[in-house]
C-alpha positions as CSV (number, residue, x, y, z in Angstrom):
1,M,92.3,136.3,74.5
2,F,95.1,134.6,76.7
3,S,98.4,135.7,74.7
4,F,101.5,133.9,74.9
5,F,103.2,137.2,74.4
6,Q,103.0,138.7,77.8
7,K,104.4,141.6,78.8
8,K,107.6,141.3,80.6
9,Y,109.1,143.6,83.0
10,Y,113.1,144.2,83.9
11,F,114.1,143.7,87.2
12,Q,116.5,146.3,87.3
13,D,113.9,148.8,86.4
14,Y,112.9,149.2,89.7
15,L,115.8,149.2,91.8
16,E,116.2,153.2,91.7
17,D,117.2,154.3,95.0
18,F,117.5,150.6,96.1
19,I,119.9,149.6,98.9
20,D,121.8,146.2,98.3
21,I,121.8,144.6,101.9
22,H,123.4,141.4,101.5
23,N,126.9,141.0,99.0
24,H,130.4,140.3,99.4
25,I,132.5,143.4,98.1
26,L,134.7,143.8,100.7
27,P,138.1,143.0,99.1
28,G,140.7,139.9,100.2
29,I,138.0,138.9,103.3
30,D,135.9,136.1,102.2
31,D,134.9,134.5,98.9
32,G,133.4,137.4,97.3
33,A,135.9,139.9,95.7
34,S,139.6,139.2,95.6
35,T,141.2,142.6,95.7
36,V,140.3,146.2,95.6
37,E,140.2,146.4,91.9
38,D,137.3,143.4,91.7
39,S,135.4,145.7,94.5
40,L,135.7,148.3,92.1
41,K,134.4,146.5,89.1
42,L,131.8,144.9,90.6
43,I,130.4,148.5,91.9
44,Q,130.8,149.5,88.7
45,H,128.1,146.9,87.1
46,Y,126.3,147.7,90.2
47,K,125.8,151.4,89.0
48,E,124.7,149.9,85.6
49,I,121.9,148.5,86.3
50,G,121.0,151.5,89.1
51,I,122.5,150.3,92.7
52,A,124.9,152.4,94.5
53,Q,124.1,152.1,98.0
54,F,125.7,149.0,99.7
55,I,125.3,147.1,102.9
56,T,128.3,145.0,102.8
57,T,128.0,141.4,104.2
58,P,131.3,139.2,104.6
59,H,130.7,136.0,106.0
60,V,132.1,135.3,109.6
61,M,132.9,131.4,109.6
62,N,134.6,130.0,112.0
63,D,136.6,127.4,110.0
64,Y,137.0,129.2,106.3
65,Y,136.6,132.9,106.7
66,P,136.9,134.0,110.5
67,N,136.5,137.8,109.9
68,T,136.1,139.9,113.2
69,P,134.8,143.8,113.3
70,Q,138.1,144.4,113.0
71,T,138.9,142.9,109.4
72,I,135.8,143.9,108.0
73,N,135.8,147.4,109.1
74,A,139.7,147.9,107.9
75,A,138.4,146.3,104.5
76,L,135.4,148.7,104.4
77,E,138.2,151.6,105.0
78,N,140.5,150.3,102.1
79,L,137.3,150.7,100.0
80,K,136.6,153.4,100.7
81,E,139.4,155.1,99.9
82,E,139.7,153.5,96.9
83,L,136.7,154.8,95.7
84,V,137.0,158.3,96.0
85,K,140.9,157.9,94.6
86,A,138.7,156.5,91.3
87,G,136.0,159.5,91.8
88,Q,133.4,157.4,92.8
89,G,133.3,158.9,96.9
90,N,129.2,159.5,96.2
91,I,129.2,155.8,96.3
92,K,127.2,154.9,100.3
93,I,128.6,152.0,101.6
94,K,128.4,150.7,105.2
95,A,129.5,147.3,106.7
96,A,127.9,144.6,108.5
97,A,128.0,140.8,108.4
98,E,126.7,137.3,107.4
99,Y,126.9,135.1,110.5
100,M,127.1,131.5,109.9
101,M,125.1,130.1,112.9
102,D,127.1,127.2,114.1
103,Q,128.7,126.6,117.5
104,A,131.8,129.5,117.1
105,F,128.6,131.8,116.6
106,M,127.1,130.8,119.6
107,E,130.0,131.5,121.6
108,L,130.2,134.9,120.0
109,I,126.4,136.0,121.0
110,G,126.7,137.8,124.0
111,K,130.7,138.3,123.9
112,E,131.3,141.0,121.3
113,R,129.0,143.6,119.7
114,L,127.8,142.1,116.2
115,L,127.7,143.9,113.0
116,T,124.0,144.8,112.0
117,L,122.5,145.5,109.1
118,K,120.9,148.4,111.1
119,D,119.9,148.9,114.9
120,N,119.1,145.4,116.0
121,L,118.8,143.2,112.7
122,V,121.7,140.7,112.4
123,L,121.6,138.4,109.1
124,V,122.6,135.1,109.7
125,E,122.6,132.0,107.6
126,M,123.0,128.2,107.4
127,S,124.3,125.1,106.3
128,Y,123.1,123.8,102.9
129,F,123.7,120.4,104.2
130,Q,121.5,120.7,107.6
131,A,119.9,123.1,109.9
132,P,122.0,123.6,113.4
133,I,120.6,120.9,116.0
134,N,120.6,124.1,118.2
135,L,119.4,126.4,115.9
136,H,116.5,127.3,118.2
137,E,118.4,128.0,121.2
138,I,120.8,130.5,119.0
139,L,118.0,132.0,117.6
140,F,116.5,132.3,121.4
141,Q,120.1,133.3,122.2
142,L,120.4,136.4,119.6
143,Q,116.7,138.0,120.9
144,T,117.8,137.6,124.4
145,Q,120.6,140.0,123.6
146,Q,117.9,142.5,121.7
147,Y,119.2,141.4,118.3
148,K,115.9,140.6,115.4
149,P,117.6,137.6,113.4
150,V,117.7,138.0,109.2
151,L,118.1,135.1,107.6
152,A,119.7,134.9,104.8
153,H,118.5,133.1,101.4
154,P,115.9,131.0,103.0
155,E,114.3,129.2,99.8
156,R,118.1,128.0,99.6
157,Y,117.9,125.6,102.4
158,A,116.6,122.8,100.3
159,F,115.9,120.8,103.9
160,F,112.8,123.2,104.8
161,H,110.6,122.5,102.0
162,S,107.6,120.6,101.5
163,K,104.1,121.5,100.6
164,S,102.7,122.8,103.7
165,L,106.1,125.2,104.5
166,N,105.8,124.8,108.4
167,N,109.4,124.9,108.9
168,Y,109.2,128.8,107.3
169,T,106.5,129.3,109.7
170,D,108.0,127.9,112.6
171,L,111.1,130.5,111.8
172,K,108.5,133.1,112.0
173,N,106.7,132.5,114.5
174,R,110.5,132.5,116.1
175,G,110.7,136.1,115.6
176,C,113.1,135.2,112.3
177,L,112.7,138.0,109.1
178,F,113.8,136.1,105.4
179,Q,115.6,138.2,103.1
180,L,115.2,136.6,99.7
181,N,117.9,136.7,97.0
182,A,117.0,138.3,93.7
183,L,118.5,135.5,92.0
184,S,116.1,133.0,93.1
185,L,113.6,135.1,90.8
186,V,114.8,133.5,87.9
187,G,116.2,129.4,88.8
188,H,119.6,130.7,89.6
189,Y,120.1,128.5,91.8
190,G,117.8,125.9,90.2
191,K,113.8,125.2,90.0
192,N,113.5,123.8,93.7
193,M,115.1,127.7,94.9
194,K,112.9,129.6,92.7
195,D,109.8,127.6,93.5
196,I,110.1,128.3,97.2
197,A,111.1,131.8,96.6
198,F,107.7,132.6,94.9
199,R,105.4,130.4,97.5
200,L,107.2,132.4,100.4
201,L,106.6,136.2,98.1
202,K,103.2,135.1,97.7
203,E,102.8,133.9,101.7
204,G,103.8,137.2,102.7
205,M,107.0,135.9,104.4
206,I,110.1,137.7,102.7
207,D,110.9,140.5,104.2
208,F,113.6,142.2,102.6
209,L,115.7,141.3,99.1
210,G,119.7,141.4,98.8
211,T,121.1,140.3,95.6
212,D,124.2,138.0,97.8
213,T,126.6,139.1,94.6
214,H,130.0,137.6,95.1
215,Q,131.3,138.2,91.2
216,L,130.5,139.4,88.1
217,R,128.5,137.2,86.8
218,H,126.0,137.3,89.2
219,L,125.2,141.0,88.4
220,E,125.2,140.0,84.8
221,K,122.6,137.8,85.4
222,L,120.4,140.3,87.5
223,S,120.9,142.6,84.3
224,T,118.6,140.3,82.5
225,V,115.8,139.3,85.0
226,Q,112.8,139.6,83.7
227,L,109.1,139.3,85.4
228,S,106.0,138.8,84.5
229,K,103.1,141.4,85.6
230,K,102.1,139.0,89.1
231,Q,105.7,138.3,89.8
232,L,106.0,141.8,90.2
233,E,103.9,142.3,91.8
234,L,104.7,139.7,94.6
235,V,108.1,141.5,94.5
236,L,107.5,145.3,94.6
237,P,106.1,145.5,98.0
238,V,109.9,143.7,99.6
239,I,111.9,145.9,97.0
240,N,110.3,148.9,98.6
241,R,110.1,147.5,102.3
242,T,114.2,147.0,101.7
243,K,114.7,150.8,100.5
244,D,112.4,152.2,103.3
245,T,113.7,149.8,106.0
246,F,117.5,150.4,105.3
247,K,117.5,153.9,103.4
248,Y,120.6,156.0,104.8
């Protein structure tokens, strides 16, 4: 008999040894943590949901956050020092970046070594309003320089939504990997984003999972996320692939 009281599973119960590969917890360099105190509070809340390993990914966005390896690594070292002072030196944290695919990024490719999630995996994003006109050229240039693009939160680009998912298939065929935001699973960004997130999961198109945490309310919401058995079965392989790929 069908039951309206189907068992729900807490997302956080499956995060042991998880590495968050997309977050904005470095202090003072983008729209995430403003101060090192904010960074420490975020990390404490992460620990409460079982996450203590990070690849932090501050924005590199020419007009708003013109970060460089130097500014990012300086913020990382500052945070590491404060973690030791706070008795949390066991926290594992590295720095990469989330690159906006714009003309400035196009010019950066090949000019300096990009900050990667691991090996040649580079996290990239697009505007939420439209894809870059030269998107295919950017992806080609990345791969010419031996990088593998990982597209952040593909479910959030409404201009790619369609019944056929052809836009996503095209990107996958061009060598893109996809990183889903965990909060999309509960409609944090809207119902359309949630629906596309699960469609991409069902089609086996999602490679990795990240939180894209900017502030405490994101982690507070993650701590309450519940999934049905079918939803969990779709998400678990992605959680495990993320763990296996990025383990320290």
